[in-house]
N, CA, C and O atoms as CSV, one atom per row, in Angstrom:
chain,resi,resn,atom,element,x,y,z
A,1,MET,N,N,0.847,-1.451,-0.055
A,1,MET,CA,C,0.271,-0.222,0.043
A,1,MET,C,C,0.773,1.251,-0.215
A,1,MET,O,O,1.287,1.554,0.862
A,2,SER,N,N,0.879,2.156,-0.927
A,2,SER,CA,C,1.222,3.158,-1.182
A,2,SER,C,C,0.912,4.586,-0.230
A,2,SER,O,O,-0.250,4.981,-0.145
A,3,ARG,N,N,2.057,5.344,0.492
A,3,ARG,CA,C,1.924,6.014,1.297
A,3,ARG,C,C,1.131,7.730,0.542
A,3,ARG,O,O,1.092,8.103,-0.631
A,4,THR,N,N,0.663,8.339,1.679
A,4,THR,CA,C,0.105,9.552,1.135
A,4,THR,C,C,0.602,10.666,2.011
A,4,THR,O,O,0.768,10.731,3.229
A,5,LEU,N,N,0.849,11.796,0.727
A,5,LEU,CA,C,1.894,12.732,1.680
A,5,LEU,C,C,0.935,14.191,1.147
A,5,LEU,O,O,0.083,14.337,0.271
A,6,ALA,N,N,1.410,14.904,1.913
A,6,ALA,CA,C,0.035,16.261,2.523
A,6,ALA,C,C,1.141,17.195,2.609
A,6,ALA,O,O,2.210,16.981,3.181
A,7,LEU,N,N,0.679,18.607,1.782
A,7,LEU,CA,C,1.598,19.655,1.731
A,7,LEU,C,C,0.597,20.726,2.166
A,7,LEU,O,O,-0.619,20.634,1.999
A,8,ASP,N,N,1.137,21.597,2.654
A,8,ASP,CA,C,0.115,22.821,3.000
A,8,ASP,C,C,1.135,24.138,2.740
A,8,ASP,O,O,2.134,24.399,3.410
A,9,LEU,N,N,0.585,24.945,1.518
A,9,LEU,CA,C,1.316,25.292,0.926
A,9,LEU,C,C,1.755,26.949,0.842
A,9,LEU,O,O,1.196,27.602,-0.039
A,10,GLY,N,N,2.504,27.480,1.519
A,10,GLY,CA,C,2.417,29.162,1.703
A,10,GLY,C,C,3.742,29.891,0.789
A,10,GLY,O,O,4.496,29.065,0.275
A,11,ARG,N,N,4.118,31.548,0.523
A,11,ARG,CA,C,4.562,31.626,0.099
A,11,ARG,C,C,5.910,31.179,0.518
A,11,ARG,O,O,6.737,30.762,-0.293
A,12,ALA,N,N,6.126,31.272,1.802
A,12,ALA,CA,C,7.742,31.155,2.325
A,12,ALA,C,C,8.206,29.463,2.333
A,12,ALA,O,O,9.179,28.779,2.018
A,13,ARG,N,N,6.825,29.291,2.914
A,13,ARG,CA,C,7.157,27.715,3.522
A,13,ARG,C,C,6.395,26.921,3.019
A,13,ARG,O,O,5.446,27.506,2.498
A,14,ILE,N,N,6.325,25.074,2.855
A,14,ILE,CA,C,5.681,24.533,2.534
A,14,ILE,C,C,5.683,23.413,3.265
A,14,ILE,O,O,6.554,22.545,3.227
A,15,GLY,N,N,4.436,23.420,4.128
A,15,GLY,CA,C,4.439,22.351,5.306
A,15,GLY,C,C,4.194,20.604,4.451
A,15,GLY,O,O,3.547,20.292,3.451
A,16,VAL,N,N,4.999,19.825,5.356
A,16,VAL,CA,C,4.785,18.419,4.702
A,16,VAL,C,C,4.630,17.263,6.213
A,16,VAL,O,O,5.226,17.104,7.278
A,17,ALA,N,N,3.647,16.753,5.609
A,17,ALA,CA,C,3.305,15.649,6.553
A,17,ALA,C,C,3.026,13.912,5.382
A,17,ALA,O,O,2.612,13.912,4.223
A,18,ILE,N,N,3.339,12.934,6.042
A,18,ILE,CA,C,3.197,11.665,5.536
A,18,ILE,C,C,2.569,11.052,6.332
A,18,ILE,O,O,2.505,11.280,7.540
A,19,ASP,N,N,1.932,10.032,5.606
A,19,ASP,CA,C,1.302,9.063,6.519
A,19,ASP,C,C,1.842,7.949,7.248
A,19,ASP,O,O,3.064,8.071,7.165
A,20,ASP,N,N,1.533,6.829,7.982
A,20,ASP,CA,C,2.253,5.548,8.204
A,20,ASP,C,C,1.845,4.526,7.240
A,20,ASP,O,O,0.838,4.514,6.532
A,21,GLU,N,N,2.773,3.685,7.325
A,21,GLU,CA,C,2.355,2.611,6.229
A,21,GLU,C,C,1.045,1.824,6.396
A,21,GLU,O,O,0.821,0.911,5.602
A,22,LEU,N,N,0.041,2.148,7.504
A,22,LEU,CA,C,-1.195,1.722,7.538
A,22,LEU,C,C,-2.028,2.555,7.276
A,22,LEU,O,O,-3.218,2.337,7.507
A,23,GLY,N,N,-1.522,3.892,6.644
A,23,GLY,CA,C,-2.622,5.279,6.201
A,23,GLY,C,C,-3.615,5.511,7.428
A,23,GLY,O,O,-4.725,6.044,7.428
A,24,SER,N,N,-2.988,5.032,8.324
A,24,SER,CA,C,-4.047,5.648,9.559
A,24,SER,C,C,-3.781,6.985,10.848
A,24,SER,O,O,-4.580,7.470,11.650
A,25,MET,N,N,-2.204,7.294,10.582
A,25,MET,CA,C,-1.967,8.315,10.925
A,25,MET,C,C,-0.890,9.326,10.300
A,25,MET,O,O,-0.107,8.822,9.495
A,26,ALA,N,N,-0.761,10.675,10.573
A,26,ALA,CA,C,-0.027,11.806,10.143
A,26,ALA,C,C,0.980,11.798,10.762
A,26,ALA,O,O,0.952,11.609,11.978
A,27,HIS,N,N,1.840,11.950,10.260
A,27,HIS,CA,C,3.192,12.499,11.002
A,27,HIS,C,C,3.767,13.652,10.051
A,27,HIS,O,O,3.845,13.543,8.828
A,28,ALA,N,N,4.235,14.997,10.942
A,28,ALA,CA,C,4.994,15.833,10.272
A,28,ALA,C,C,6.390,15.419,9.588
A,28,ALA,O,O,7.110,14.556,10.090
A,29,ARG,N,N,6.635,15.930,8.700
A,29,ARG,CA,C,7.839,15.767,7.923
A,29,ARG,C,C,8.949,17.126,7.793
A,29,ARG,O,O,9.985,17.164,7.130
A,30,GLY,N,N,8.386,18.138,8.607
A,30,GLY,CA,C,9.039,19.369,8.334
A,30,GLY,C,C,8.694,20.248,7.079
A,30,GLY,O,O,7.613,19.990,6.550
A,31,VAL,N,N,9.390,21.161,6.572
A,31,VAL,CA,C,9.104,22.297,5.862
A,31,VAL,C,C,10.026,22.618,4.538
A,31,VAL,O,O,11.251,22.718,4.601
A,32,LEU,N,N,9.228,22.771,3.280
A,32,LEU,CA,C,10.633,23.258,2.026
A,32,LEU,C,C,10.224,24.687,1.935
A,32,LEU,O,O,9.256,25.280,2.412
A,33,ASP,N,N,11.193,25.072,1.217
A,33,ASP,CA,C,11.686,26.593,1.384
A,33,ASP,C,C,10.797,26.614,-0.108
A,33,ASP,O,O,11.043,25.948,-1.114
A,34,ALA,N,N,9.637,27.648,0.114
A,34,ALA,CA,C,8.570,27.730,-1.116
A,34,ALA,C,C,8.963,28.500,-2.005
A,34,ALA,O,O,8.420,28.534,-3.110
A,35,ARG,N,N,10.295,29.489,-1.573
A,35,ARG,CA,C,10.934,30.201,-2.793
A,35,ARG,C,C,11.418,30.008,-3.741
A,35,ARG,O,O,11.221,30.627,-4.787
A,36,ASP,N,N,12.324,28.895,-3.526
A,36,ASP,CA,C,13.067,27.700,-4.554
A,36,ASP,C,C,12.407,26.881,-5.285
A,36,ASP,O,O,12.802,25.731,-5.095
A,37,ARG,N,N,11.617,26.951,-6.001
A,37,ARG,CA,C,10.423,25.882,-6.622
A,37,ARG,C,C,11.661,24.916,-7.404
A,37,ARG,O,O,11.301,23.766,-7.658
A,38,PRO,N,N,12.418,25.117,-7.616
A,38,PRO,CA,C,13.500,23.785,-8.492
A,38,PRO,C,C,14.042,22.845,-6.929
A,38,PRO,O,O,14.067,21.631,-6.726
A,39,ALA,N,N,14.340,23.749,-6.231
A,39,ALA,CA,C,14.887,22.656,-5.036
A,39,ALA,C,C,13.533,22.230,-4.321
A,39,ALA,O,O,13.586,21.000,-4.303
A,40,TRP,N,N,12.482,22.589,-3.791
A,40,TRP,CA,C,11.793,21.883,-3.045
A,40,TRP,C,C,10.755,21.031,-3.933
A,40,TRP,O,O,9.911,20.394,-3.302
A,41,LEU,N,N,10.737,20.961,-5.326
A,41,LEU,CA,C,10.712,20.191,-6.449
A,41,LEU,C,C,11.066,18.699,-6.229
A,41,LEU,O,O,10.435,17.649,-6.108
A,42,ALA,N,N,12.919,19.250,-6.235
A,42,ALA,CA,C,13.610,17.939,-6.041
A,42,ALA,C,C,13.895,17.444,-4.747
A,42,ALA,O,O,14.389,16.320,-4.660
A,43,LYS,N,N,13.692,18.017,-3.863
A,43,LYS,CA,C,13.326,17.636,-2.627
A,43,LYS,C,C,11.860,16.695,-2.253
A,43,LYS,O,O,12.038,15.929,-1.306
A,44,LEU,N,N,10.961,16.670,-2.647
A,44,LEU,CA,C,9.838,16.461,-2.652
A,44,LEU,C,C,9.730,15.245,-3.905
A,44,LEU,O,O,8.652,14.654,-3.975
A,45,ARG,N,N,10.581,14.949,-4.672
A,45,ARG,CA,C,10.527,13.859,-5.293
A,45,ARG,C,C,11.507,12.828,-4.732
A,45,ARG,O,O,11.453,11.609,-4.897
A,46,GLU,N,N,12.280,13.425,-4.141
A,46,GLU,CA,C,13.277,12.508,-2.645
A,46,GLU,C,C,12.505,11.960,-1.857
A,46,GLU,O,O,12.543,10.745,-1.664
A,47,ILE,N,N,11.660,12.767,-1.257
A,47,ILE,CA,C,10.704,12.409,-0.129
A,47,ILE,C,C,9.722,10.941,-1.272
A,47,ILE,O,O,9.628,9.715,-1.337
A,48,ILE,N,N,9.440,11.626,-1.644
A,48,ILE,CA,C,8.474,10.579,-2.346
A,48,ILE,C,C,9.211,9.275,-2.814
A,48,ILE,O,O,8.424,8.375,-2.521
A,49,ALA,N,N,10.232,8.762,-3.346
A,49,ALA,CA,C,10.987,7.839,-3.445
A,49,ALA,C,C,11.440,7.116,-2.296
A,49,ALA,O,O,11.473,5.886,-2.272
A,50,ASP,N,N,11.888,8.048,-1.078
A,50,ASP,CA,C,12.056,7.445,0.091
A,50,ASP,C,C,11.226,6.856,0.435
A,50,ASP,O,O,11.441,5.694,0.090
A,51,GLU,N,N,10.281,6.940,0.973
A,51,GLU,CA,C,9.051,7.117,1.593
A,51,GLU,C,C,7.717,5.967,1.255
A,51,GLU,O,O,6.873,5.438,1.978
A,52,GLY,N,N,8.070,5.890,-0.443
A,52,GLY,CA,C,6.775,5.173,-0.933
A,52,GLY,C,C,5.525,5.987,-1.033
A,52,GLY,O,O,4.456,5.588,-0.571
A,53,VAL,N,N,5.690,7.277,-1.719
A,53,VAL,CA,C,4.629,7.867,-1.376
A,53,VAL,C,C,3.905,7.775,-3.276
A,53,VAL,O,O,4.593,8.042,-4.261
A,54,GLY,N,N,2.491,7.359,-3.327
A,54,GLY,CA,C,1.619,7.266,-4.230
A,54,GLY,C,C,0.666,8.444,-4.470
A,54,GLY,O,O,0.360,8.774,-5.616
A,55,ARG,N,N,0.256,9.000,-3.514
A,55,ARG,CA,C,-0.731,10.452,-3.298
A,55,ARG,C,C,-0.247,11.203,-3.143
A,55,ARG,O,O,0.812,10.924,-2.581
A,56,ILE,N,N,-0.420,12.595,-3.392
A,56,ILE,CA,C,-0.533,13.715,-2.929
A,56,ILE,C,C,-1.851,14.560,-2.821
A,56,ILE,O,O,-2.672,14.790,-3.709
A,57,VAL,N,N,-1.846,15.024,-1.317
A,57,VAL,CA,C,-2.799,16.191,-1.344
A,57,VAL,C,C,-2.665,17.192,-0.989
A,57,VAL,O,O,-2.170,17.308,0.133
A,58,VAL,N,N,-2.947,18.145,-1.574
A,58,VAL,CA,C,-2.729,19.216,-1.002
A,58,VAL,C,C,-3.932,20.448,-0.831
A,58,VAL,O,O,-4.905,20.556,-1.578
A,59,GLY,N,N,-3.615,21.357,0.354
A,59,GLY,CA,C,-4.913,21.975,0.679
A,59,GLY,C,C,-4.921,22.856,-0.036
A,59,GLY,O,O,-4.031,23.545,-0.536
A,60,LEU,N,N,-6.207,22.841,-0.110
A,60,LEU,CA,C,-6.885,24.066,-1.184
A,60,LEU,C,C,-7.603,24.870,-0.079
A,60,LEU,O,O,-8.576,24.453,0.548
A,61,PRO,N,N,-6.853,26.389,0.132
A,61,PRO,CA,C,-7.326,27.292,0.868
A,61,PRO,C,C,-8.448,28.287,0.762
A,61,PRO,O,O,-8.411,29.503,0.580
A,62,LEU,N,N,-9.658,27.291,0.955
A,62,LEU,CA,C,-11.105,27.978,0.480
A,62,LEU,C,C,-11.458,29.702,1.635
A,62,LEU,O,O,-10.700,30.118,2.511
A,63,ASP,N,N,-12.481,30.187,1.308
A,63,ASP,CA,C,-12.808,31.129,2.335
A,63,ASP,C,C,-14.041,30.731,3.225
A,63,ASP,O,O,-14.945,30.075,2.706
A,64,LEU,N,N,-14.102,31.044,4.334
A,64,LEU,CA,C,-15.003,30.905,5.327
A,64,LEU,C,C,-16.663,30.375,4.744
A,64,LEU,O,O,-17.450,29.721,5.428
A,65,ARG,N,N,-16.881,30.801,3.487
A,65,ARG,CA,C,-18.347,30.556,2.481
A,65,ARG,C,C,-18.062,29.172,1.593
A,65,ARG,O,O,-18.892,28.499,0.982
A,66,GLY,N,N,-16.538,28.949,1.725
A,66,GLY,CA,C,-16.176,27.606,0.362
A,66,GLY,C,C,-15.989,28.431,-0.737
A,66,GLY,O,O,-16.053,27.564,-1.608
A,67,HIS,N,N,-15.839,29.268,-1.225
A,67,HIS,CA,C,-15.192,30.211,-2.365
A,67,HIS,C,C,-13.821,29.709,-2.440
A,67,HIS,O,O,-13.035,29.174,-1.659
A,68,GLU,N,N,-13.821,30.126,-3.829
A,68,GLU,CA,C,-12.104,30.431,-3.944
A,68,GLU,C,C,-11.664,31.765,-4.217
A,68,GLU,O,O,-12.299,32.670,-4.759
A,69,GLY,N,N,-10.376,31.770,-3.727
A,69,GLY,CA,C,-9.701,33.597,-3.993
A,69,GLY,C,C,-8.369,33.352,-5.299
A,69,GLY,O,O,-8.122,32.752,-6.345
A,70,ASP,N,N,-7.867,34.219,-4.400
A,70,ASP,CA,C,-6.181,34.164,-5.249
A,70,ASP,C,C,-5.774,32.791,-4.484
A,70,ASP,O,O,-5.778,31.838,-5.263
A,71,ALA,N,N,-5.528,32.554,-3.546
A,71,ALA,CA,C,-4.981,31.379,-2.735
A,71,ALA,C,C,-5.338,30.342,-3.523
A,71,ALA,O,O,-4.544,29.825,-4.308
A,72,ALA,N,N,-6.573,29.950,-3.375
A,72,ALA,CA,C,-7.467,29.000,-4.133
A,72,ALA,C,C,-6.596,28.539,-5.527
A,72,ALA,O,O,-5.979,27.488,-5.703
A,73,ARG,N,N,-6.746,29.570,-6.354
A,73,ARG,CA,C,-6.133,29.365,-7.743
A,73,ARG,C,C,-4.869,29.344,-8.074
A,73,ARG,O,O,-4.420,28.926,-9.141
A,74,ASN,N,N,-4.117,29.896,-6.961
A,74,ASN,CA,C,-2.925,29.600,-6.773
A,74,ASN,C,C,-2.849,28.048,-6.316
A,74,ASN,O,O,-1.816,27.485,-6.678
A,75,ALA,N,N,-3.658,27.357,-5.670
A,75,ALA,CA,C,-3.199,26.077,-5.390
A,75,ALA,C,C,-3.240,25.029,-6.273
A,75,ALA,O,O,-2.620,23.966,-6.314
A,76,ARG,N,N,-4.292,25.639,-7.145
A,76,ARG,CA,C,-4.309,24.647,-8.133
A,76,ARG,C,C,-3.073,24.795,-9.104
A,76,ARG,O,O,-2.444,23.879,-9.635
A,77,VAL,N,N,-2.908,25.888,-9.194
A,77,VAL,CA,C,-1.945,25.793,-10.317
A,77,VAL,C,C,-0.644,24.973,-9.738
A,77,VAL,O,O,-0.005,24.196,-10.447
A,78,GLN,N,N,-0.324,25.250,-8.324
A,78,GLN,CA,C,0.849,24.372,-7.614
A,78,GLN,C,C,0.570,23.139,-7.831
A,78,GLN,O,O,1.374,22.433,-8.440
A,79,ALA,N,N,-0.712,22.612,-7.340
A,79,ALA,CA,C,-1.235,21.528,-7.701
A,79,ALA,C,C,-0.772,21.002,-8.918
A,79,ALA,O,O,-0.043,20.014,-8.825
A,80,GLN,N,N,-1.053,21.481,-10.155
A,80,GLN,CA,C,-0.656,20.876,-11.431
A,80,GLN,C,C,1.117,20.699,-11.497
A,80,GLN,O,O,1.787,19.713,-11.805
A,81,VAL,N,N,1.493,21.929,-11.120
A,81,VAL,CA,C,2.871,21.992,-11.400
A,81,VAL,C,C,3.545,20.669,-10.683
A,81,VAL,O,O,4.326,20.036,-11.393
A,82,ILE,N,N,3.255,20.063,-8.979
A,82,ILE,CA,C,3.337,19.197,-8.420
A,82,ILE,C,C,2.810,18.033,-9.124
A,82,ILE,O,O,3.443,16.997,-8.921
A,83,ALA,N,N,1.902,17.962,-9.828
A,83,ALA,CA,C,1.861,16.746,-10.503
A,83,ALA,C,C,2.639,16.566,-11.541
A,83,ALA,O,O,3.059,15.423,-11.724
A,84,ASP,N,N,3.027,17.638,-12.476
A,84,ASP,CA,C,3.778,17.445,-13.867
A,84,ASP,C,C,5.257,16.868,-12.953
A,84,ASP,O,O,5.763,15.842,-13.408
A,85,ALA,N,N,5.880,17.450,-11.805
A,85,ALA,CA,C,6.928,17.047,-11.606
A,85,ALA,C,C,7.216,15.963,-11.302
A,85,ALA,O,O,8.180,15.359,-11.773
A,86,THR,N,N,6.424,15.514,-10.450
A,86,THR,CA,C,6.391,13.973,-9.675
A,86,THR,C,C,5.724,12.539,-10.602
A,86,THR,O,O,6.213,11.416,-10.483
A,87,GLY,N,N,4.597,12.839,-11.466
A,87,GLY,CA,C,4.379,12.168,-12.254
A,87,GLY,C,C,3.053,11.092,-11.306
A,87,GLY,O,O,2.620,9.985,-11.627
A,88,LEU,N,N,2.776,11.772,-10.351
A,88,LEU,CA,C,1.445,11.444,-9.238
A,88,LEU,C,C,0.649,11.705,-9.293
A,88,LEU,O,O,0.701,12.934,-9.341
A,89,ASP,N,N,-0.820,11.229,-9.355
A,89,ASP,CA,C,-2.300,11.921,-8.066
A,89,ASP,C,C,-2.005,13.177,-7.182
A,89,ASP,O,O,-1.601,12.939,-6.044
A,90,VAL,N,N,-2.118,14.165,-7.465
A,90,VAL,CA,C,-2.407,15.316,-6.668
A,90,VAL,C,C,-4.048,15.624,-6.315
A,90,VAL,O,O,-4.648,16.081,-7.288
A,91,GLU,N,N,-4.596,15.509,-5.501
A,91,GLU,CA,C,-5.847,16.064,-4.751
A,91,GLU,C,C,-5.902,17.096,-4.048
A,91,GLU,O,O,-5.131,17.303,-3.111
A,92,LEU,N,N,-6.665,17.744,-4.346
A,92,LEU,CA,C,-7.261,19.031,-3.812
A,92,LEU,C,C,-7.888,18.669,-2.471
A,92,LEU,O,O,-8.419,17.560,-2.510
A,93,PHE,N,N,-8.002,19.457,-0.976
A,93,PHE,CA,C,-8.555,19.240,-0.128
A,93,PHE,C,C,-8.499,20.322,0.556
A,93,PHE,O,O,-7.446,20.959,0.576
A,94,ASP,N,N,-9.736,20.798,1.332
A,94,ASP,CA,C,-10.403,21.904,1.822
A,94,ASP,C,C,-9.601,21.801,2.901
A,94,ASP,O,O,-9.583,20.844,3.675
A,95,GLU,N,N,-8.622,23.234,2.994
A,95,GLU,CA,C,-8.016,23.573,4.254
A,95,GLU,C,C,-8.269,24.348,5.156
A,95,GLU,O,O,-7.494,24.960,5.890
A,96,ARG,N,N,-9.959,24.336,5.102
A,96,ARG,CA,C,-10.187,25.695,6.041
A,96,ARG,C,C,-10.215,25.223,7.129
A,96,ARG,O,O,-10.477,24.053,7.409
A,97,MET,N,N,-9.940,26.116,7.873
A,97,MET,CA,C,-9.416,25.956,9.697
A,97,MET,C,C,-8.332,25.292,10.217
A,97,MET,O,O,-7.944,25.285,11.385
A,98,THR,N,N,-7.885,24.749,9.282
A,98,THR,CA,C,-6.444,23.630,9.483
A,98,THR,C,C,-5.453,24.421,10.328
A,98,THR,O,O,-4.688,24.012,11.201
A,99,THR,N,N,-5.617,25.442,9.939
A,99,THR,CA,C,-4.095,26.737,10.794
A,99,THR,C,C,-4.610,26.666,12.224
A,99,THR,O,O,-4.056,26.113,13.174
A,100,MET,N,N,-5.709,27.289,12.212
A,100,MET,CA,C,-6.027,27.471,13.327
A,100,MET,C,C,-6.052,25.976,14.436
A,100,MET,O,O,-5.649,26.021,15.598
A,101,ALA,N,N,-6.371,25.258,14.057
A,101,ALA,CA,C,-6.439,23.646,14.264
A,101,ALA,C,C,-5.091,23.110,14.927
A,101,ALA,O,O,-4.913,22.539,16.003
A,102,ALA,N,N,-4.077,23.540,13.778
A,102,ALA,CA,C,-2.449,23.161,14.225
A,102,ALA,C,C,-2.193,24.140,15.471
A,102,ALA,O,O,-1.456,23.747,16.375
A,103,ALA,N,N,-2.796,25.426,15.535
A,103,ALA,CA,C,-1.766,26.244,16.639
A,103,ALA,C,C,-2.769,25.935,17.613
A,103,ALA,O,O,-2.531,26.688,18.557
A,104,ARG,N,N,-3.844,25.171,17.906
A,104,ARG,CA,C,-4.568,24.751,18.765
A,104,ARG,C,C,-3.319,23.350,19.491
A,104,ARG,O,O,-2.835,23.319,20.623
A,105,SER,N,N,-3.143,22.497,18.509
A,105,SER,CA,C,-2.611,21.631,18.675
A,105,SER,C,C,-1.224,21.255,19.182
A,105,SER,O,O,-0.866,20.275,19.836
A,106,LEU,N,N,-0.294,22.663,18.539
A,106,LEU,CA,C,0.620,22.962,19.094
A,106,LEU,C,C,0.745,23.401,20.588
A,106,LEU,O,O,1.372,22.780,21.446
A,107,SER,N,N,-0.201,24.997,20.837
A,107,SER,CA,C,-0.324,25.344,22.071
A,107,SER,C,C,-0.607,23.889,23.388
A,107,SER,O,O,-0.204,23.757,24.543
A,108,ALA,N,N,-1.402,23.088,22.570
A,108,ALA,CA,C,-1.644,21.600,23.343
A,108,ALA,C,C,-0.787,20.949,24.284
A,108,ALA,O,O,-0.762,20.648,25.478
A,109,SER,N,N,0.134,20.827,22.906
A,109,SER,CA,C,1.437,20.073,23.303
A,109,SER,C,C,2.692,21.310,23.862
A,109,SER,O,O,3.850,21.060,23.527
A,110,GLY,N,N,2.522,22.179,24.421
A,110,GLY,CA,C,3.503,23.165,24.962
A,110,GLY,C,C,4.264,23.985,24.315
A,110,GLY,O,O,5.224,24.536,24.854
A,111,VAL,N,N,3.877,24.195,22.887
A,111,VAL,CA,C,4.767,24.873,22.075
A,111,VAL,C,C,3.998,25.757,21.466
A,111,VAL,O,O,3.069,25.702,20.661
A,112,HIS,N,N,4.900,27.034,22.320
A,112,HIS,CA,C,4.079,28.332,21.946
A,112,HIS,C,C,5.367,29.507,21.272
A,112,HIS,O,O,6.477,29.021,21.053
A,113,GLY,N,N,5.175,30.781,21.022
A,113,GLY,CA,C,5.866,31.447,20.776
A,113,GLY,C,C,6.408,31.115,18.884
A,113,GLY,O,O,5.940,30.597,17.870
A,114,LYS,N,N,7.964,31.985,19.452
A,114,LYS,CA,C,8.977,31.296,18.206
A,114,LYS,C,C,8.659,29.660,17.805
A,114,LYS,O,O,8.372,29.318,16.658
A,115,LYS,N,N,8.721,29.095,18.496
A,115,LYS,CA,C,8.969,27.626,18.445
A,115,LYS,C,C,7.263,27.125,17.347
A,115,LYS,O,O,7.121,26.392,16.368
A,116,ALA,N,N,6.560,27.723,17.926
A,116,ALA,CA,C,5.175,27.349,17.620
A,116,ALA,C,C,5.247,27.883,15.849
A,116,ALA,O,O,4.928,27.195,14.879
A,117,LYS,N,N,5.792,29.377,15.841
A,117,LYS,CA,C,6.077,29.968,14.825
A,117,LYS,C,C,6.434,28.734,13.520
A,117,LYS,O,O,5.643,28.324,12.670
A,118,ALA,N,N,7.287,28.503,13.635
A,118,ALA,CA,C,8.637,27.669,13.058
A,118,ALA,C,C,7.872,26.384,12.850
A,118,ALA,O,O,8.325,25.741,11.903
A,119,ARG,N,N,6.872,25.838,13.442
A,119,ARG,CA,C,6.081,24.589,13.044
A,119,ARG,C,C,4.759,24.565,13.112
A,119,ARG,O,O,4.126,23.571,13.468
A,120,ILE,N,N,4.129,25.926,12.691
A,120,ILE,CA,C,2.691,25.666,12.083
A,120,ILE,C,C,2.770,25.567,10.890
A,120,ILE,O,O,1.888,26.227,10.341
A,121,ASP,N,N,3.578,24.919,10.040
A,121,ASP,CA,C,3.020,25.104,8.720
A,121,ASP,C,C,2.915,23.207,8.546
A,121,ASP,O,O,2.108,22.555,7.884
A,122,GLU,N,N,4.131,22.699,9.470
A,122,GLU,CA,C,3.939,21.269,8.765
A,122,GLU,C,C,2.769,20.603,10.080
A,122,GLU,O,O,2.261,19.486,9.985
A,123,ALA,N,N,2.507,21.594,11.295
A,123,ALA,CA,C,1.313,20.879,11.846
A,123,ALA,C,C,0.360,21.012,10.846
A,123,ALA,O,O,-0.305,20.047,10.469
A,124,SER,N,N,0.190,22.589,10.193
A,124,SER,CA,C,-1.104,22.850,9.178
A,124,SER,C,C,-0.975,21.074,8.344
A,124,SER,O,O,-1.834,20.258,8.679
A,125,ALA,N,N,-0.261,20.787,7.667
A,125,ALA,CA,C,-0.005,19.981,7.184
A,125,ALA,C,C,-0.498,18.333,7.764
A,125,ALA,O,O,-1.417,17.603,7.391
A,126,VAL,N,N,0.105,18.232,8.369
A,126,VAL,CA,C,-0.493,17.360,9.382
A,126,VAL,C,C,-2.179,17.617,9.515
A,126,VAL,O,O,-2.778,16.650,9.044
A,127,GLU,N,N,-3.075,18.654,10.027
A,127,GLU,CA,C,-4.061,18.870,9.978
A,127,GLU,C,C,-4.926,18.498,8.891
A,127,GLU,O,O,-5.915,17.777,9.020
A,128,ILE,N,N,-4.523,19.013,7.812
A,128,ILE,CA,C,-4.617,18.416,6.271
A,128,ILE,C,C,-4.697,17.058,5.801
A,128,ILE,O,O,-5.555,16.642,5.022
A,129,LEU,N,N,-3.856,16.453,6.257
A,129,LEU,CA,C,-3.785,15.188,6.028
A,129,LEU,C,C,-4.799,14.315,7.149
A,129,LEU,O,O,-5.557,13.444,6.723
A,130,GLU,N,N,-4.751,14.523,8.055
A,130,GLU,CA,C,-5.752,14.077,9.406
A,130,GLU,C,C,-6.997,14.058,8.659
A,130,GLU,O,O,-7.481,12.946,8.446
A,131,SER,N,N,-7.685,15.216,8.166
A,131,SER,CA,C,-8.992,15.839,7.892
A,131,SER,C,C,-9.231,14.787,6.113
A,131,SER,O,O,-10.216,14.103,5.836
A,132,TRP,N,N,-8.330,14.947,5.467
A,132,TRP,CA,C,-8.466,13.711,4.481
A,132,TRP,C,C,-8.480,12.678,4.895
A,132,TRP,O,O,-9.439,12.030,4.477
A,133,GLN,N,N,-7.666,12.017,5.748
A,133,GLN,CA,C,-7.930,10.561,6.083
A,133,GLN,C,C,-9.517,10.632,6.948
A,133,GLN,O,O,-10.150,9.586,6.802
A,134,ARG,N,N,-9.991,11.345,7.523
A,134,ARG,CA,C,-11.521,11.025,8.017
A,134,ARG,C,C,-12.345,11.203,7.012
A,134,ARG,O,O,-13.402,10.596,6.842
A,135,ALA,N,N,-11.956,11.906,6.431
A,135,ALA,CA,C,-12.863,12.332,5.041
A,135,ALA,C,C,-12.854,10.296,3.753
A,135,ALA,O,O,-13.549,9.873,2.830
A,136,GLN,N,N,-11.960,9.898,4.342
A,136,GLN,CA,C,-11.401,8.638,3.168
A,136,GLN,C,C,-12.118,7.508,4.501
A,136,GLN,O,O,-12.291,6.324,4.212
A,137,GLY,N,N,-12.361,7.853,5.437
A,137,GLY,CA,C,-12.862,6.937,6.438
A,137,GLY,C,C,-11.468,6.045,6.970
A,137,GLY,O,O,-11.641,4.957,7.519
A,138,THR,N,N,-10.460,6.445,6.817
A,138,THR,CA,C,-9.391,5.477,7.435
A,138,THR,C,C,-9.050,6.325,8.722
A,138,THR,O,O,-8.285,5.770,9.511
A,139,ARG,N,N,-9.381,7.254,8.966
A,139,ARG,CA,C,-8.931,7.589,10.759
A,139,ARG,C,C,-10.274,7.787,11.300
A,139,ARG,O,O,-11.276,8.128,10.670
A,140,GLY,N,N,-10.188,7.580,12.304
A,140,GLY,CA,C,-11.530,7.510,13.258
A,140,GLY,C,C,-11.851,9.127,13.867
A,140,GLY,O,O,-12.813,9.328,14.609
């Protein structure tokens, strides 16, 4: 069974999370520097090869009413770039409220201030992946 990788796309950083071999738990895998597309795509291909990734989920930043703005349109473009660069299917998944959930999760874990800011992108990727898993019925 191939693994699923989730990305939280940002202008400066891209949060990365991956599920376990059973597809039931999400784990943070750090961030990629979004300002250097060739470098982060190369690192992404490396992660995919090393971890046996077969599917990518990209957060789609809809507004609170579920509409698409500039950020969502940019995510669609980036998702196509990722699909072209990796040869994998890329699924867009509604990421509304994931940053707030990630911030709460970090706070509950005792991570605050600068440390929380440094980890929010990967924590958001974990939230995206966990939400996607729940929608797929692979996570309770």
